C-alpha positions as CSV (number, residue, x, y, z in Angstrom):
1,X,-37.6,58.1,9.3
2,X,-37.1,58.9,12.9
3,X,-33.6,58.0,13.8
4,X,-30.1,57.4,12.6
5,X,-29.5,54.4,14.8
6,X,-31.1,51.7,16.9
7,X,-28.9,50.3,19.6
8,X,-30.3,48.4,22.6
9,X,-26.8,47.8,24.0
10,X,-24.2,50.5,24.7
11,X,-22.1,51.1,21.6
12,X,-21.0,54.4,20.3
13,X,-21.6,55.5,16.7
14,X,-18.8,57.6,15.9
15,X,-15.8,59.4,15.8
16,X,-13.1,56.8,15.2
17,X,-9.7,57.2,13.7
18,X,-9.1,60.8,14.8
19,X,-10.2,60.2,18.4
20,X,-7.7,61.4,21.0
21,X,-7.4,62.2,24.7
22,X,-9.0,65.5,25.2
23,X,-7.5,67.8,27.9
24,X,-10.1,69.5,30.0
25,X,-10.4,73.2,29.0
26,X,-9.1,75.8,31.4
27,X,-10.3,79.0,29.7
28,X,-14.0,78.7,30.1
29,X,-15.9,81.6,31.6
30,X,-18.5,80.7,34.3
31,X,-21.8,82.5,34.8
32,X,-24.8,81.8,37.0
33,X,-27.8,81.5,34.8
34,X,-31.5,81.4,35.8
35,X,-32.8,78.7,38.1
36,X,-29.3,78.4,39.7
37,X,-27.8,76.7,36.6
38,X,-24.1,77.3,36.0
39,X,-23.0,78.0,32.4
40,X,-19.4,77.6,31.3
41,X,-18.5,79.0,27.9
42,X,-16.1,80.7,25.6
43,X,-16.3,82.9,22.5
44,X,-15.5,80.7,19.4
45,X,-13.0,82.3,17.1
46,X,-14.1,83.4,13.6
47,X,-13.4,80.7,11.0
48,X,-14.2,77.7,13.2
49,X,-17.7,77.8,11.8
50,X,-19.1,81.3,11.3
51,X,-16.9,83.0,8.8
52,X,-18.2,86.6,9.3
53,X,-15.9,88.4,11.8
54,X,-18.9,90.7,12.7
55,X,-21.0,87.8,13.9
56,X,-20.3,86.4,17.4
57,X,-20.4,82.7,18.3
58,X,-20.2,81.1,21.7
59,X,-20.1,77.4,22.9
60,X,-20.1,75.8,26.2
61,X,-21.9,73.7,28.8
62,X,-24.9,74.0,31.1
63,X,-24.2,72.1,34.3
64,X,-27.7,70.7,34.8
65,X,-27.0,68.1,37.5
66,X,-24.2,66.2,39.1
67,X,-22.2,64.6,36.3
68,X,-24.6,65.9,33.6
69,X,-23.2,68.7,31.4
70,X,-25.1,69.7,28.3
71,X,-23.2,71.1,25.3
72,X,-24.5,74.0,23.3
73,X,-23.2,76.1,20.5
74,X,-24.7,79.6,19.8
75,X,-24.6,81.9,16.8
76,X,-25.8,85.4,16.5
77,X,-28.3,86.4,13.8
78,X,-26.3,87.6,10.8
79,X,-28.7,90.2,9.6
80,X,-29.8,93.1,11.8
81,X,-29.3,93.6,15.5
82,X,-29.0,90.2,17.3
83,X,-30.7,91.7,20.4
84,X,-33.8,92.3,18.3
85,X,-33.8,88.9,16.7
86,X,-35.7,85.8,18.0
87,X,-33.9,82.9,19.7
88,X,-34.4,79.6,17.9
89,X,-33.3,76.3,19.5
90,X,-32.4,73.3,17.3
91,X,-32.2,69.7,18.4
92,X,-31.8,66.6,16.4
93,X,-33.6,63.3,17.2
94,X,-32.4,59.8,17.5
95,X,-32.9,59.3,20.4
96,X,-29.2,60.0,20.9
97,X,-28.4,61.9,17.7
98,X,-26.2,65.0,18.0
99,X,-27.5,68.4,17.0
100,X,-24.2,69.0,15.3
101,X,-25.8,67.1,12.5
102,X,-28.3,69.9,12.1
103,X,-25.6,72.5,12.5
104,X,-23.2,71.2,9.9
105,X,-25.4,69.2,7.5
106,X,-28.7,71.1,7.5
107,X,-29.3,74.6,8.7
108,X,-26.3,76.0,10.5
109,X,-23.9,78.7,9.4
110,X,-21.3,76.4,7.9
111,X,-20.5,72.9,6.6
112,X,-17.2,71.2,6.4
113,X,-15.6,70.1,3.1
114,X,-13.3,67.2,2.2
115,X,-10.3,69.5,3.0
116,X,-11.6,69.7,6.6
117,X,-12.2,73.4,6.2
118,X,-15.5,75.1,7.0
119,X,-17.5,76.7,4.2
120,X,-20.3,79.2,4.4
121,X,-23.9,78.2,4.3
122,X,-25.7,81.1,2.7
123,X,-29.1,79.6,3.6
124,X,-28.4,79.3,7.4
125,X,-31.3,80.0,9.7
126,X,-28.9,82.2,11.5
127,X,-29.4,84.8,8.7
128,X,-32.6,85.9,10.5
129,X,-32.5,84.3,14.0
130,X,-30.1,83.8,16.8
131,X,-29.5,80.0,16.8
132,X,-28.7,77.7,19.7
133,X,-27.8,74.1,18.9
134,X,-28.0,71.8,21.9
135,X,-26.7,68.2,22.3
136,X,-29.1,66.4,24.5
137,X,-29.6,64.3,26.6
138,X,-26.3,63.8,28.5
139,X,-23.6,61.8,26.5
140,X,-25.0,62.9,23.1
141,X,-22.4,64.6,20.9
142,X,-20.2,66.7,23.0
143,X,-22.4,66.6,26.2
144,X,-20.7,64.6,28.8
145,X,-21.2,62.8,32.1
146,X,-17.9,61.5,33.5
147,X,-15.1,61.8,31.0
148,X,-13.0,58.6,30.9
149,X,-10.0,57.4,28.9
150,X,-11.3,54.7,26.6
151,X,-11.4,53.2,23.2
152,X,-14.2,51.7,21.1
153,X,-14.0,48.1,19.9
154,X,-15.2,46.6,16.6
155,X,-18.8,46.5,18.0
156,X,-18.7,50.2,19.0
157,X,-18.5,49.4,22.7
158,X,-16.7,51.9,25.0
159,X,-13.9,50.1,26.8
160,X,-12.3,52.1,29.7
161,X,-8.6,52.4,29.8
162,X,-6.5,52.7,33.0
163,X,-5.0,56.1,32.0
164,X,-4.5,58.5,29.1
165,X,-2.2,56.3,27.2
166,X,-3.2,53.9,24.3
167,X,-1.9,50.4,25.0
168,X,-0.8,48.1,22.2
169,X,-4.0,46.0,22.4
170,X,-6.1,49.1,21.8
171,X,-4.1,50.9,19.2
172,X,-5.3,48.8,16.3
173,X,-8.8,50.2,16.8
174,X,-7.6,53.7,16.2
175,X,-10.1,55.1,18.7
176,X,-8.3,55.8,22.0
177,X,-9.5,59.0,23.4
178,X,-11.8,60.7,25.9
179,X,-15.5,59.5,26.1
180,X,-18.4,59.7,28.5
181,X,-18.7,56.8,30.9
182,X,-21.4,54.6,29.4
183,X,-23.5,54.6,32.6
184,X,-27.2,54.5,31.7
185,X,-28.1,56.2,35.0
186,X,-26.3,59.4,34.0
187,X,-28.6,60.2,31.1
188,X,-32.3,60.3,30.4
189,X,-34.2,57.1,29.5
190,X,-37.4,58.6,28.1
191,X,-38.8,61.7,26.4
192,X,-40.4,62.8,29.7
193,X,-37.3,62.4,31.7
194,X,-35.2,64.4,29.2
195,X,-37.5,67.4,29.4
196,X,-36.3,68.9,32.7
197,X,-32.7,69.1,31.7
198,X,-33.6,70.8,28.5
199,X,-35.5,73.4,30.5
200,X,-32.5,73.8,32.8
201,X,-30.2,74.2,29.8
202,X,-32.4,77.0,28.5
203,X,-32.6,78.6,31.9
204,X,-28.8,78.6,32.1
205,X,-28.2,80.0,28.7
206,X,-30.9,82.7,28.8
207,X,-29.7,83.8,32.2
208,X,-26.1,84.0,30.9
209,X,-27.0,85.7,27.6
210,X,-30.3,87.6,28.2
211,X,-29.6,90.0,25.3
212,X,-30.3,87.1,22.8
213,X,-33.7,86.1,24.2
214,X,-35.6,89.4,24.1
215,X,-37.8,88.9,21.1
216,X,-39.5,85.5,21.3
217,X,-38.4,81.9,21.4
218,X,-38.8,79.2,18.8
219,X,-38.1,75.5,19.1
220,X,-37.2,73.5,16.0
221,X,-36.5,69.8,15.8
222,X,-36.9,66.8,13.5
223,X,-37.3,63.0,13.4
224,X,-37.5,61.8,17.1
225,X,-38.3,65.5,17.7
226,X,-41.9,64.4,17.0
227,X,-41.6,63.1,20.6
228,X,-39.2,65.7,21.9
229,X,-40.8,68.9,20.4
230,X,-44.4,68.5,21.8
231,X,-43.4,67.0,25.2
232,X,-40.5,69.4,25.9
233,X,-42.5,72.5,25.1
234,X,-45.6,71.4,27.0
235,X,-43.2,71.0,29.9
236,X,-41.9,74.6,29.4
237,X,-45.5,75.9,29.5
238,X,-46.0,74.0,32.8
239,X,-42.9,75.4,34.2
240,X,-43.9,78.9,33.2
241,X,-47.2,78.5,35.0
242,X,-45.4,77.7,38.3
243,X,-43.7,81.1,38.5
244,X,-40.6,79.4,39.9
245,X,-38.4,81.7,41.9
246,X,-35.2,82.5,40.1
247,X,-36.4,81.1,36.8
248,X,-37.5,83.0,33.7
249,X,-40.6,82.3,31.7
250,X,-39.8,81.0,28.2
251,X,-41.6,83.2,25.7
252,X,-42.6,80.3,23.4
253,X,-44.0,81.4,20.1
254,X,-43.3,78.6,17.5
255,X,-42.6,74.9,17.5
256,X,-41.4,73.4,14.2
257,X,-41.1,69.7,13.7
258,X,-39.7,68.1,10.5
259,X,-40.5,64.4,9.7
260,X,-41.7,63.9,13.2
261,X,-42.1,60.5,14.9
262,X,-45.4,61.1,16.9
263,X,-47.5,58.0,16.9
264,X,-45.9,54.6,16.4
265,X,-49.2,52.8,15.9
266,X,-49.9,54.9,12.9
267,X,-46.4,55.5,11.6
268,X,-45.2,52.0,11.6
269,X,-47.8,51.3,9.0
270,X,-46.4,54.0,6.8
271,X,-43.1,52.2,6.5
272,X,-44.9,49.5,4.6
273,X,-47.5,51.6,2.8
274,X,-45.1,54.2,1.5
275,X,-42.3,51.9,0.4
276,X,-44.3,49.0,-1.0
277,X,-47.5,50.3,-2.4
278,X,-47.3,51.8,-5.9
279,X,-48.5,55.3,-5.5
280,X,-45.7,56.7,-3.3
281,X,-44.2,59.9,-4.7
282,X,-42.0,58.1,-7.2
283,X,-44.0,54.9,-7.8
284,X,-41.0,53.1,-6.4
285,X,-41.7,49.5,-5.7
286,X,-38.4,47.5,-5.4
287,X,-39.6,44.5,-3.4
288,X,-40.6,41.1,-4.7
289,X,-43.8,39.3,-3.4
290,X,-41.9,37.3,-0.8
291,X,-40.4,40.4,0.9
292,X,-43.8,42.1,0.7
293,X,-45.5,39.2,2.4
294,X,-42.9,39.0,5.1
295,X,-43.1,42.7,5.8
296,X,-46.9,42.6,5.8
297,X,-47.0,39.7,8.3
298,X,-44.4,41.3,10.5
299,X,-46.6,44.4,10.7
300,X,-50.2,43.1,10.7
301,X,-49.8,39.4,11.7
302,X,-51.3,38.2,15.0
303,X,-49.0,39.0,17.9
304,X,-46.6,41.0,15.7
305,X,-45.7,44.7,15.5
306,X,-49.1,46.4,15.7
307,X,-50.4,44.0,18.3
308,X,-47.3,44.5,20.4
309,X,-47.5,48.2,20.1
310,X,-51.2,48.2,21.2
311,X,-50.1,46.2,24.3
312,X,-47.4,48.8,25.0
313,X,-50.1,51.6,24.7
314,X,-52.4,49.6,27.0
315,X,-50.0,48.6,29.7
316,X,-47.3,51.3,29.6
317,X,-44.9,48.7,31.0
318,X,-41.2,49.0,30.2
319,X,-40.7,45.4,29.4
320,X,-43.7,45.3,27.1
321,X,-42.8,48.5,25.3
322,X,-39.1,47.5,25.0
323,X,-40.0,44.2,23.3
324,X,-42.4,45.9,20.9
325,X,-39.8,48.5,20.1
326,X,-37.2,45.9,19.4
327,X,-39.5,43.7,17.2
328,X,-40.9,46.6,15.2
329,X,-37.5,48.1,14.5
330,X,-35.9,44.8,13.4
331,X,-38.9,43.4,11.6
332,X,-40.6,46.4,10.1
333,X,-38.4,49.5,10.0
334,X,-35.2,47.7,9.3
335,X,-36.5,45.7,6.3
336,X,-36.3,48.9,4.2
337,X,-32.5,49.0,4.9
338,X,-32.0,45.3,4.4
339,X,-33.7,44.9,1.1
340,X,-33.9,48.2,-0.7
341,X,-30.3,49.4,-1.1
342,X,-31.8,52.9,-1.0
343,X,-31.1,55.8,1.4
344,X,-33.8,55.7,4.1
345,X,-33.8,59.5,4.1
346,X,-34.2,59.9,0.4
347,X,-35.4,56.8,-1.5
348,X,-34.3,58.3,-4.8
349,X,-30.7,57.8,-3.8
350,X,-28.7,54.5,-3.6
351,X,-26.6,53.7,-0.5
352,X,-24.1,54.9,0.4
353,X,-25.3,58.4,-0.2
354,X,-22.4,60.8,0.1
355,X,-24.5,63.9,0.6
356,X,-24.7,65.8,2.9
357,X,-21.1,65.7,3.7
358,X,-20.1,64.1,7.0
359,X,-16.5,65.5,7.1
360,X,-17.6,67.6,10.1
361,X,-17.3,64.5,12.4
362,X,-13.5,64.3,11.8
363,X,-13.3,68.1,12.0
364,X,-14.9,68.2,15.4
365,X,-12.3,65.7,16.6
366,X,-9.3,67.7,15.7
367,X,-7.4,69.2,18.6
368,X,-7.7,72.8,17.2
369,X,-11.4,72.7,17.0
370,X,-11.9,70.9,20.3
371,X,-9.8,73.6,22.0
372,X,-11.7,76.4,20.2
373,X,-15.1,75.2,21.4
374,X,-14.1,74.0,24.8
375,X,-14.9,70.4,24.3
376,X,-14.4,67.9,27.2
377,X,-14.6,64.7,25.1
378,X,-14.4,63.3,21.6
379,X,-17.4,64.0,19.3
380,X,-19.7,61.2,18.2
381,X,-22.7,61.5,16.0
382,X,-24.9,59.3,18.1
383,X,-24.8,58.1,21.7
384,X,-25.3,54.4,22.2
385,X,-25.8,55.1,25.9
386,X,-28.9,57.2,25.2
387,X,-30.2,54.7,22.7
388,X,-29.8,51.9,25.2
389,X,-31.4,53.8,28.0
390,X,-34.4,54.7,25.8
391,X,-34.5,51.2,24.5
392,X,-34.8,49.8,28.0
393,X,-38.1,51.8,28.5
394,X,-39.3,51.2,25.0
395,X,-39.8,55.0,24.6
396,X,-39.7,54.7,20.9
397,X,-42.8,52.5,20.9
398,X,-44.8,54.8,23.2
399,X,-47.0,57.7,22.1
400,X,-45.6,59.7,25.1
401,X,-48.6,62.1,25.0
402,X,-47.3,63.8,21.9
403,X,-50.8,64.5,20.4
404,X,-52.2,65.9,23.6
405,X,-49.0,68.0,24.0
406,X,-49.5,69.5,20.6
407,X,-53.1,70.3,21.5
408,X,-51.9,72.0,24.7
409,X,-49.4,74.1,22.7
410,X,-52.1,75.2,20.2
411,X,-54.5,76.0,23.0
412,X,-51.8,78.2,24.5
413,X,-51.5,80.2,21.3
414,X,-48.2,78.6,20.2
415,X,-47.9,78.0,16.5
416,X,-47.0,74.4,15.7
417,X,-45.6,73.7,12.2
418,X,-45.2,70.1,10.9
419,X,-43.3,69.7,7.7
420,X,-42.4,66.5,5.8
421,X,-40.4,65.5,2.7
422,X,-41.9,63.3,0.0
423,X,-38.9,60.9,-0.6
């Protein structure tokens, strides 16, 4: 599965009852990184995530453009000398999903329990590598455009308030707080348009913290990272070749992509074949013949998902690709969720699946944690603004040159690892 949400309007998936008005931090250190990118950051106290007092952690923002500020959270490698460890970047997919998902639920130094206290992850990738988690594009997670006082209504829409008070009509939603202005022009609307700001973020960080990028660079991602990973890193190679004054070459060595969404024309068919045909890993076949027939027709029927996707590939037009994206999501991808009652990320589990824990969402919206990491807005797992922007171009339905980009990486001597689950 490639994403946690599909929103063609502008709602926010998110943070909810613990939202609050976030005062702008006043204690961030500013450094000029490479390529003229300003980085604002602070050292994160031990116990906010990393529990080892001998391991440093920093969080902050790369100011990549006017009203575009990319949040990052860095952790030193635990074992050995961090200046001799590689630097590994992690981003989640979506499009619009926060990389705090990866940090707190998958491979970061900590998780958060039901008592809203962090616990150690002994299997963290930071055991052996410096880790940099990045919320991208702008408005994802803790990355922000223009902070505004607002609340979210029952449909998840961000409704701007006149000031930092919560009026009676908004209090019932329990979501008054600070959010990014839901302006689609202040974030990326495609994989290709997101690549430059990712490069700028890395230029800023490496320039501010050169000691952590002396022993190679790895880029890891998942899900929609099947688009992001190849295209972003091919862009990095192109930038390296330009020998840009004031920029540093990114010493790219490895690209890792888990459950990547590369080629919609092929992978839409997998939704049907894996979930319906006996012979998937668990011989799981929950659908009656009526559902199977509907699903098959939605996928292969004349003028339906595959035909629409072929038209998107052929024309490359936003309107064509957006229509195909919308149809294939609602009529092919979403049927699994509608009829199966199973977790789309692990078909062995019923919904709702309580694991991995999502308590970190509430944790990141506590005043103490927001102050400790220098946050400018409330945290949300997924940005409806980004989802809407990508939906308008139909980026999800495009191949976006992912296969050619993988070939380019391999030709350049970069190791590309693709890994997939079986459930």
